[in-house]
N, CA, C and O atoms as CSV, one atom per row, in Angstrom:
chain,resi,resn,atom,element,x,y,z
A,1,UNK,N,N,0.685,-1.244,-0.135
A,1,UNK,CA,C,-0.033,-0.091,-0.149
A,1,UNK,C,C,0.845,1.396,-0.062
A,1,UNK,O,O,1.522,1.729,0.911
A,2,UNK,N,N,0.682,2.119,-1.191
A,2,UNK,CA,C,1.493,3.290,-0.939
A,2,UNK,C,C,0.970,4.319,-0.272
A,2,UNK,O,O,-0.248,4.489,-0.330
A,3,UNK,N,N,1.864,5.280,0.557
A,3,UNK,CA,C,1.861,5.737,1.472
A,3,UNK,C,C,1.437,7.189,1.084
A,3,UNK,O,O,2.065,7.706,0.160
A,4,UNK,N,N,0.350,7.973,1.738
A,4,UNK,CA,C,0.077,9.330,1.258
A,4,UNK,C,C,1.062,10.469,1.769
A,4,UNK,O,O,1.604,10.692,2.851
A,5,UNK,N,N,1.060,11.117,0.479
A,5,UNK,CA,C,1.890,12.186,0.773
A,5,UNK,C,C,1.031,13.362,0.356
A,5,UNK,O,O,0.274,13.471,-0.608
A,6,UNK,N,N,1.409,14.420,1.556
A,6,UNK,CA,C,0.635,15.647,1.560
A,6,UNK,C,C,1.888,16.589,1.568
A,6,UNK,O,O,3.023,16.342,1.975
A,7,UNK,N,N,1.201,18.140,0.810
A,7,UNK,CA,C,1.917,19.155,0.964
A,7,UNK,C,C,2.393,19.898,2.295
A,7,UNK,O,O,1.538,20.481,2.963
A,8,UNK,N,N,3.619,19.897,2.671
A,8,UNK,CA,C,3.594,20.744,4.125
A,8,UNK,C,C,2.803,21.922,4.255
A,8,UNK,O,O,2.597,22.729,3.348
A,9,UNK,N,N,2.222,22.011,5.807
A,9,UNK,CA,C,1.481,22.733,6.122
A,9,UNK,C,C,2.016,24.480,6.899
A,9,UNK,O,O,3.180,24.540,7.294
A,10,UNK,N,N,1.552,25.141,6.979
A,10,UNK,CA,C,2.240,26.101,7.643
A,10,UNK,C,C,2.126,25.801,9.262
A,10,UNK,O,O,1.085,25.382,9.770
A,11,UNK,N,N,2.876,25.968,9.724
A,11,UNK,CA,C,2.692,25.118,11.485
A,11,UNK,C,C,2.213,26.374,12.030
A,11,UNK,O,O,1.441,26.234,12.978
A,12,UNK,N,N,2.508,27.745,11.626
A,12,UNK,CA,C,2.294,29.080,12.189
A,12,UNK,C,C,0.686,29.196,12.014
A,12,UNK,O,O,0.192,29.360,10.898
A,13,UNK,N,N,-0.267,29.080,13.445
A,13,UNK,CA,C,-1.498,29.208,13.029
A,13,UNK,C,C,-1.844,30.584,13.268
A,13,UNK,O,O,-0.899,31.331,13.015
A,14,UNK,N,N,-2.746,31.094,13.617
A,14,UNK,CA,C,-3.096,32.652,13.526
A,14,UNK,C,C,-3.107,32.921,14.984
A,14,UNK,O,O,-2.853,34.073,15.334
A,15,UNK,N,N,-3.400,31.901,16.008
A,15,UNK,CA,C,-3.535,31.837,17.113
A,15,UNK,C,C,-2.218,32.106,17.507
A,15,UNK,O,O,-2.129,32.968,18.380
A,16,UNK,N,N,-1.129,31.593,17.096
A,16,UNK,CA,C,0.181,31.490,17.549
A,16,UNK,C,C,1.031,32.581,16.932
A,16,UNK,O,O,2.212,32.757,17.228
A,17,UNK,N,N,0.239,33.421,15.909
A,17,UNK,CA,C,0.850,34.752,15.575
A,17,UNK,C,C,0.103,35.625,16.605
A,17,UNK,O,O,0.853,36.398,17.202
A,18,UNK,N,N,-1.207,35.684,16.954
A,18,UNK,CA,C,-1.621,36.698,17.612
A,18,UNK,C,C,-0.893,36.770,18.921
A,18,UNK,O,O,-0.559,37.869,19.364
A,19,UNK,N,N,-0.491,35.081,19.899
A,19,UNK,CA,C,0.120,35.353,21.003
A,19,UNK,C,C,1.603,35.570,20.894
A,19,UNK,O,O,2.303,35.902,21.850
A,20,UNK,N,N,2.070,35.348,19.591
A,20,UNK,CA,C,3.409,36.089,19.559
A,20,UNK,C,C,3.448,37.793,19.403
A,20,UNK,O,O,4.252,38.546,19.954
A,21,UNK,N,N,2.401,38.144,18.542
A,21,UNK,CA,C,2.596,39.587,18.880
A,21,UNK,C,C,2.306,40.084,20.129
A,21,UNK,O,O,2.895,41.103,20.491
A,22,UNK,N,N,1.289,39.408,21.053
A,22,UNK,CA,C,1.348,39.917,22.597
A,22,UNK,C,C,2.664,39.876,23.366
A,22,UNK,O,O,3.167,40.657,24.173
A,23,UNK,N,N,3.020,38.824,22.902
A,23,UNK,CA,C,4.532,38.245,23.651
A,23,UNK,C,C,5.753,39.250,23.103
A,23,UNK,O,O,6.781,39.362,23.772
A,24,UNK,N,N,5.599,39.875,22.014
A,24,UNK,CA,C,6.755,41.247,21.395
A,24,UNK,C,C,6.350,42.344,21.893
A,24,UNK,O,O,7.244,43.182,22.014
A,25,UNK,N,N,4.965,42.765,22.350
A,25,UNK,CA,C,4.711,43.542,22.538
A,25,UNK,C,C,4.514,44.346,23.753
A,25,UNK,O,O,4.248,45.537,23.913
A,26,UNK,N,N,4.756,43.183,24.723
A,26,UNK,CA,C,5.032,43.071,26.115
A,26,UNK,C,C,3.628,44.054,26.765
A,26,UNK,O,O,3.684,44.732,27.791
A,27,UNK,N,N,2.551,43.922,25.964
A,27,UNK,CA,C,1.571,44.972,26.664
A,27,UNK,C,C,0.632,44.066,27.481
A,27,UNK,O,O,0.486,42.895,27.129
A,28,UNK,N,N,-0.029,44.570,28.588
A,28,UNK,CA,C,-0.862,43.706,29.171
A,28,UNK,C,C,-1.752,43.093,28.845
A,28,UNK,O,O,-2.315,43.877,28.081
A,29,UNK,N,N,-2.506,41.943,28.868
A,29,UNK,CA,C,-3.144,41.193,28.529
A,29,UNK,C,C,-4.373,40.689,29.338
A,29,UNK,O,O,-4.213,40.949,30.531
A,30,UNK,N,N,-5.742,39.948,29.040
A,30,UNK,CA,C,-6.530,39.298,30.043
A,30,UNK,C,C,-6.851,37.582,29.125
A,30,UNK,O,O,-7.324,37.297,28.024
A,31,UNK,N,N,-6.574,37.175,29.707
A,31,UNK,CA,C,-6.739,35.556,29.313
A,31,UNK,C,C,-7.878,35.143,29.908
A,31,UNK,O,O,-7.890,34.874,31.109
A,32,UNK,N,N,-8.840,35.057,29.223
A,32,UNK,CA,C,-10.561,34.248,29.404
A,32,UNK,C,C,-10.040,32.757,29.074
A,32,UNK,O,O,-9.593,32.193,28.076
A,33,UNK,N,N,-10.317,32.405,30.389
A,33,UNK,CA,C,-10.176,30.818,30.115
A,33,UNK,C,C,-11.362,29.672,30.050
A,33,UNK,O,O,-12.349,29.919,30.743
A,34,UNK,N,N,-11.371,28.479,29.313
A,34,UNK,CA,C,-12.898,27.944,28.920
A,34,UNK,C,C,-13.627,28.231,30.612
A,34,UNK,O,O,-14.563,28.968,30.921
A,35,UNK,N,N,-12.879,27.445,31.370
A,35,UNK,CA,C,-13.955,27.514,32.735
A,35,UNK,C,C,-14.005,28.818,33.529
A,35,UNK,O,O,-13.946,28.821,34.758
A,36,UNK,N,N,-14.124,30.001,32.742
A,36,UNK,CA,C,-14.555,30.767,33.555
A,36,UNK,C,C,-13.646,31.688,33.969
A,36,UNK,O,O,-13.985,32.867,34.067
A,37,UNK,N,N,-12.328,31.262,34.275
A,37,UNK,CA,C,-11.409,32.191,34.827
A,37,UNK,C,C,-10.852,32.991,34.072
A,37,UNK,O,O,-10.757,32.704,32.879
A,38,UNK,N,N,-10.320,34.248,34.588
A,38,UNK,CA,C,-9.668,35.300,34.000
A,38,UNK,C,C,-8.785,35.458,34.679
A,38,UNK,O,O,-8.865,35.611,35.898
A,39,UNK,N,N,-7.295,35.450,33.713
A,39,UNK,CA,C,-5.876,35.723,34.156
A,39,UNK,C,C,-5.537,37.139,33.357
A,39,UNK,O,O,-5.763,37.469,32.193
A,40,UNK,N,N,-4.885,37.859,34.487
A,40,UNK,CA,C,-4.390,39.103,33.659
A,40,UNK,C,C,-2.626,38.941,34.055
A,40,UNK,O,O,-2.001,38.382,34.957
A,41,UNK,N,N,-2.309,39.650,33.003
A,41,UNK,CA,C,-0.590,39.990,33.193
A,41,UNK,C,C,-0.076,40.354,31.672
A,41,UNK,O,O,-0.657,40.871,30.718
A,42,UNK,N,N,1.685,39.705,31.915
A,42,UNK,CA,C,1.788,39.881,30.607
A,42,UNK,C,C,2.635,38.796,30.131
A,42,UNK,O,O,3.372,38.060,30.788
A,43,UNK,N,N,2.384,38.823,28.756
A,43,UNK,CA,C,2.786,37.267,27.847
A,43,UNK,C,C,4.353,37.286,27.936
A,43,UNK,O,O,5.002,37.998,27.171
A,44,UNK,N,N,4.818,36.669,28.672
A,44,UNK,CA,C,6.546,36.263,28.636
A,44,UNK,C,C,6.735,34.910,27.363
A,44,UNK,O,O,7.681,35.077,26.594
A,45,UNK,N,N,6.294,34.256,27.256
A,45,UNK,CA,C,6.866,33.468,26.488
A,45,UNK,C,C,5.712,32.564,25.801
A,45,UNK,O,O,4.697,32.288,26.442
A,46,UNK,N,N,5.867,32.201,24.732
A,46,UNK,CA,C,4.819,31.126,23.752
A,46,UNK,C,C,5.591,29.977,23.269
A,46,UNK,O,O,6.783,30.095,22.981
A,47,UNK,N,N,4.954,28.869,23.170
A,47,UNK,CA,C,5.419,27.560,22.177
A,47,UNK,C,C,4.352,26.997,21.808
A,47,UNK,O,O,3.273,27.452,22.187
A,48,UNK,N,N,4.413,25.996,21.071
A,48,UNK,CA,C,3.466,25.148,20.976
A,48,UNK,C,C,2.138,25.063,21.504
A,48,UNK,O,O,1.047,25.261,20.971
A,49,UNK,N,N,2.511,24.675,22.848
A,49,UNK,CA,C,1.303,24.225,23.815
A,49,UNK,C,C,1.287,25.155,24.869
A,49,UNK,O,O,0.153,25.490,25.209
A,50,UNK,N,N,2.375,25.753,25.586
A,50,UNK,CA,C,2.160,26.615,26.650
A,50,UNK,C,C,2.314,27.847,26.159
A,50,UNK,O,O,2.725,28.129,25.034
A,51,UNK,N,N,1.888,28.794,27.253
A,51,UNK,CA,C,1.895,30.077,27.327
A,51,UNK,C,C,2.459,30.568,28.861
A,51,UNK,O,O,1.970,30.182,29.923
A,52,UNK,N,N,3.313,31.269,28.757
A,52,UNK,CA,C,3.860,31.948,30.066
A,52,UNK,C,C,3.272,33.198,30.345
A,52,UNK,O,O,3.250,34.129,29.540
A,53,UNK,N,N,2.696,33.232,31.724
A,53,UNK,CA,C,1.828,34.570,31.629
A,53,UNK,C,C,2.352,35.297,33.174
A,53,UNK,O,O,2.008,34.595,34.125
A,54,UNK,N,N,3.120,36.576,33.573
A,54,UNK,CA,C,3.537,37.077,34.176
A,54,UNK,C,C,2.945,38.163,34.812
A,54,UNK,O,O,2.130,38.870,34.220
A,55,UNK,N,N,3.310,38.377,36.070
A,55,UNK,CA,C,2.532,39.871,36.685
A,55,UNK,C,C,3.390,41.032,35.714
A,55,UNK,O,O,2.995,42.052,35.149
A,56,UNK,N,N,4.467,40.518,35.781
A,56,UNK,CA,C,5.489,41.647,34.662
A,56,UNK,C,C,6.651,41.069,34.030
A,56,UNK,O,O,6.878,39.890,34.301
A,57,UNK,N,N,7.549,41.761,33.119
A,57,UNK,CA,C,8.975,40.918,32.506
A,57,UNK,C,C,9.477,40.164,33.394
A,57,UNK,O,O,9.646,38.960,33.205
A,58,UNK,N,N,9.809,40.825,34.576
A,58,UNK,CA,C,10.731,39.986,35.476
A,58,UNK,C,C,10.342,39.291,36.602
A,58,UNK,O,O,11.001,39.143,37.632
A,59,UNK,N,N,8.954,38.764,36.291
A,59,UNK,CA,C,8.392,37.954,37.352
A,59,UNK,C,C,8.932,36.521,37.668
A,59,UNK,O,O,8.854,35.642,36.810
A,60,UNK,N,N,9.398,36.318,38.717
A,60,UNK,CA,C,9.990,35.020,39.108
A,60,UNK,C,C,9.256,33.685,38.999
A,60,UNK,O,O,9.862,32.619,38.891
A,61,UNK,N,N,8.003,33.782,39.031
A,61,UNK,CA,C,7.032,32.433,39.235
A,61,UNK,C,C,6.116,32.786,38.453
A,61,UNK,O,O,5.066,33.099,39.014
A,62,UNK,N,N,6.151,32.880,36.746
A,62,UNK,CA,C,5.103,32.980,35.965
A,62,UNK,C,C,3.873,31.802,36.118
A,62,UNK,O,O,3.934,30.844,36.889
A,63,UNK,N,N,2.928,32.059,35.344
A,63,UNK,CA,C,1.840,31.084,35.499
A,63,UNK,C,C,2.010,30.080,33.831
A,63,UNK,O,O,2.306,30.492,32.709
A,64,UNK,N,N,1.811,29.238,34.121
A,64,UNK,CA,C,1.814,28.229,32.942
A,64,UNK,C,C,0.158,27.520,32.174
A,64,UNK,O,O,-0.505,26.556,32.558
A,65,UNK,N,N,-0.040,28.300,31.204
A,65,UNK,CA,C,-1.586,27.884,30.997
A,65,UNK,C,C,-1.216,27.300,29.550
A,65,UNK,O,O,-0.419,27.686,28.696
A,66,UNK,N,N,-2.118,26.201,29.609
A,66,UNK,CA,C,-1.998,25.159,28.285
A,66,UNK,C,C,-2.889,26.272,27.253
A,66,UNK,O,O,-3.781,26.940,27.775
A,67,UNK,N,N,-2.576,26.431,25.695
A,67,UNK,CA,C,-2.984,27.057,24.988
A,67,UNK,C,C,-4.484,26.657,24.386
A,67,UNK,O,O,-5.198,27.334,23.648
A,68,UNK,N,N,-4.749,25.218,24.990
A,68,UNK,CA,C,-6.332,24.710,24.725
A,68,UNK,C,C,-7.402,25.159,25.672
A,68,UNK,O,O,-8.603,25.181,25.405
A,69,UNK,N,N,-6.841,25.522,26.825
A,69,UNK,CA,C,-7.990,25.936,27.811
A,69,UNK,C,C,-8.278,27.797,27.562
A,69,UNK,O,O,-9.247,28.400,28.024
A,70,UNK,N,N,-7.316,28.335,26.842
A,70,UNK,CA,C,-7.730,29.794,26.342
A,70,UNK,C,C,-9.248,29.891,25.266
A,70,UNK,O,O,-9.509,29.329,24.202
A,71,UNK,N,N,-9.869,30.664,25.939
A,71,UNK,CA,C,-10.968,30.629,24.957
A,71,UNK,C,C,-11.052,32.219,24.587
A,71,UNK,O,O,-11.926,32.585,23.801
A,72,UNK,N,N,-10.097,33.210,25.182
A,72,UNK,CA,C,-10.189,34.452,24.318
A,72,UNK,C,C,-8.828,35.464,25.182
A,72,UNK,O,O,-8.281,35.272,26.269
A,73,UNK,N,N,-8.665,36.356,24.329
A,73,UNK,CA,C,-7.197,36.900,24.753
A,73,UNK,C,C,-7.814,38.421,24.320
A,73,UNK,O,O,-8.249,38.461,23.169
A,74,UNK,N,N,-7.892,39.546,25.023
A,74,UNK,CA,C,-8.565,40.466,25.123
A,74,UNK,C,C,-7.139,41.499,25.941
A,74,UNK,O,O,-6.426,40.999,26.811
A,75,UNK,N,N,-6.957,42.968,25.437
A,75,UNK,CA,C,-6.005,43.819,25.768
A,75,UNK,C,C,-6.639,44.486,27.215
A,75,UNK,O,O,-7.709,45.079,27.348
A,76,UNK,N,N,-5.707,44.210,28.145
A,76,UNK,CA,C,-6.042,45.014,29.695
A,76,UNK,C,C,-5.902,46.497,29.625
A,76,UNK,O,O,-6.190,47.197,30.596
A,77,UNK,N,N,-5.400,47.074,28.325
A,77,UNK,CA,C,-5.514,48.988,28.620
A,77,UNK,C,C,-6.426,49.017,28.116
A,77,UNK,O,O,-7.270,48.138,27.939
A,78,UNK,N,N,-6.353,50.674,27.627
A,78,UNK,CA,C,-7.616,51.265,27.480
A,78,UNK,C,C,-8.160,50.600,25.839
A,78,UNK,O,O,-7.406,49.957,25.108
A,79,UNK,N,N,-9.446,50.892,25.544
A,79,UNK,CA,C,-10.061,50.401,24.261
A,79,UNK,C,C,-9.301,51.048,23.096
A,79,UNK,O,O,-9.309,50.393,22.054
A,80,UNK,N,N,-8.672,52.171,23.087
A,80,UNK,CA,C,-8.050,53.206,22.023
A,80,UNK,C,C,-6.971,52.514,21.854
A,80,UNK,O,O,-6.696,52.682,20.666
A,81,UNK,N,N,-6.052,51.716,22.400
A,81,UNK,CA,C,-5.014,51.201,22.106
A,81,UNK,C,C,-5.084,49.910,20.690
A,81,UNK,O,O,-5.674,48.847,20.883
A,82,UNK,N,N,-4.611,50.125,19.746
A,82,UNK,CA,C,-4.884,49.429,18.971
A,82,UNK,C,C,-3.708,48.679,18.490
A,82,UNK,O,O,-2.699,49.290,18.140
A,83,UNK,N,N,-3.802,46.860,18.436
A,83,UNK,CA,C,-2.888,46.351,18.332
A,83,UNK,C,C,-2.828,46.218,16.823
A,83,UNK,O,O,-3.894,46.362,16.225
A,84,UNK,N,N,-1.766,45.971,16.147
A,84,UNK,CA,C,-1.130,45.635,14.740
A,84,UNK,C,C,-1.624,44.550,14.668
A,84,UNK,O,O,-1.615,43.807,15.650
A,85,UNK,N,N,-2.206,44.164,13.433
A,85,UNK,CA,C,-2.742,43.260,12.553
A,85,UNK,C,C,-1.351,42.230,12.037
A,85,UNK,O,O,-0.469,42.636,11.280
A,86,UNK,N,N,-1.400,40.885,12.616
A,86,UNK,CA,C,-0.179,40.104,11.891
A,86,UNK,C,C,-0.576,39.934,10.504
A,86,UNK,O,O,-1.713,39.718,10.084
A,87,UNK,N,N,0.418,40.049,9.896
A,87,UNK,CA,C,0.727,40.194,8.306
A,87,UNK,C,C,0.583,38.817,8.251
A,87,UNK,O,O,1.061,38.232,9.222
A,88,UNK,N,N,-0.067,37.952,7.184
A,88,UNK,CA,C,-0.107,36.521,6.560
A,88,UNK,C,C,1.138,36.548,5.766
A,88,UNK,O,O,1.539,37.512,5.113
A,89,UNK,N,N,1.758,35.302,5.894
A,89,UNK,CA,C,2.820,35.065,5.019
A,89,UNK,C,C,2.546,35.016,3.880
A,89,UNK,O,O,1.499,34.393,3.705
A,90,UNK,N,N,3.129,35.493,2.719
A,90,UNK,CA,C,2.988,35.577,0.850
A,90,UNK,C,C,3.166,34.262,0.551
A,90,UNK,O,O,4.247,33.746,0.832
A,91,UNK,N,N,1.809,33.253,-0.268
A,91,UNK,CA,C,1.983,32.207,-0.497
A,91,UNK,C,C,1.984,32.385,-1.983
A,91,UNK,O,O,1.320,33.168,-2.663
A,92,UNK,N,N,2.938,31.425,-2.370
A,92,UNK,CA,C,3.710,31.329,-3.655
A,92,UNK,C,C,2.405,30.727,-4.882
A,92,UNK,O,O,1.465,29.970,-4.636
A,93,UNK,N,N,2.748,31.335,-6.126
A,93,UNK,CA,C,1.577,31.319,-6.714
A,93,UNK,C,C,1.502,29.969,-7.446
A,93,UNK,O,O,0.523,29.822,-8.178
A,94,UNK,N,N,2.576,28.741,-7.342
A,94,UNK,CA,C,2.163,27.525,-7.459
A,94,UNK,C,C,2.055,26.823,-6.457
A,94,UNK,O,O,2.990,26.789,-5.657
A,95,UNK,N,N,0.941,26.114,-6.250
A,95,UNK,CA,C,1.030,25.453,-4.712
A,95,UNK,C,C,0.797,23.926,-5.541
A,95,UNK,O,O,-0.282,23.686,-6.085
A,96,UNK,N,N,2.225,22.696,-5.566
A,96,UNK,CA,C,1.623,21.314,-5.842
A,96,UNK,C,C,0.671,20.774,-4.920
A,96,UNK,O,O,0.576,20.871,-3.696
A,97,UNK,N,N,-0.227,19.996,-6.058
A,97,UNK,CA,C,-1.073,19.462,-5.596
A,97,UNK,C,C,-1.494,18.003,-5.258
A,97,UNK,O,O,-1.423,17.369,-6.310
A,98,UNK,N,N,-1.872,17.257,-4.310
A,98,UNK,CA,C,-1.579,15.776,-4.705
A,98,UNK,C,C,-2.616,15.170,-5.095
A,98,UNK,O,O,-3.712,15.470,-4.622
A,99,UNK,N,N,-2.470,14.141,-6.088
A,99,UNK,CA,C,-3.366,13.295,-6.834
A,99,UNK,C,C,-3.322,12.205,-6.706
A,99,UNK,O,O,-2.189,11.805,-6.973
A,100,UNK,N,N,-4.002,11.404,-6.413
A,100,UNK,CA,C,-3.485,9.955,-6.426
A,100,UNK,C,C,-3.888,9.398,-7.612
A,100,UNK,O,O,-4.916,9.631,-8.247
A,101,UNK,N,N,-2.922,8.583,-7.877
A,101,UNK,CA,C,-2.943,7.971,-9.091
A,101,UNK,C,C,-3.846,6.724,-9.486
A,101,UNK,O,O,-3.614,5.765,-8.750
A,102,UNK,N,N,-4.640,6.526,-10.279
A,102,UNK,CA,C,-5.516,5.629,-10.568
A,102,UNK,C,C,-5.212,4.222,-10.532
A,102,UNK,O,O,-4.185,3.913,-11.135
A,103,UNK,N,N,-5.961,3.136,-9.880
A,103,UNK,CA,C,-5.389,1.827,-9.942
A,103,UNK,C,C,-5.659,1.214,-11.555
A,103,UNK,O,O,-6.601,1.401,-12.326
A,104,UNK,N,N,-4.411,0.410,-11.694
A,104,UNK,CA,C,-4.522,-0.548,-12.895
A,104,UNK,C,C,-5.429,-1.406,-12.830
A,104,UNK,O,O,-5.452,-2.194,-11.884
A,105,UNK,N,N,-6.428,-1.440,-13.884
A,105,UNK,CA,C,-7.342,-2.915,-13.773
A,105,UNK,C,C,-6.468,-4.066,-14.900
A,105,UNK,O,O,-5.779,-3.914,-15.909
A,106,UNK,N,N,-6.924,-5.211,-14.115
A,106,UNK,CA,C,-6.201,-6.341,-14.610
A,106,UNK,C,C,-6.714,-6.841,-15.370
A,106,UNK,O,O,-6.218,-7.836,-15.898
């Protein structure tokens, strides 16, 4: 049986881009979790599964929050402060599409 090959996908999702933007801007955010809890602080670091949230940038004991537990991220500052929109990566003009070969009839 032939193994199906798929074109590589971009691993940086929109959520990852937004959280990286919050981490680089160092602005205070409010994390609304799925269980109703609200956490306030500064995003210190982000990886594929976790987000490190601290009271400030030099917090010695930041909180580790799983990304799948986050329902919404809002800015803790005034509403007139506008966050820049992350720019999507430019996709190439030609993307190879996987097309399976038909079976040969005997």
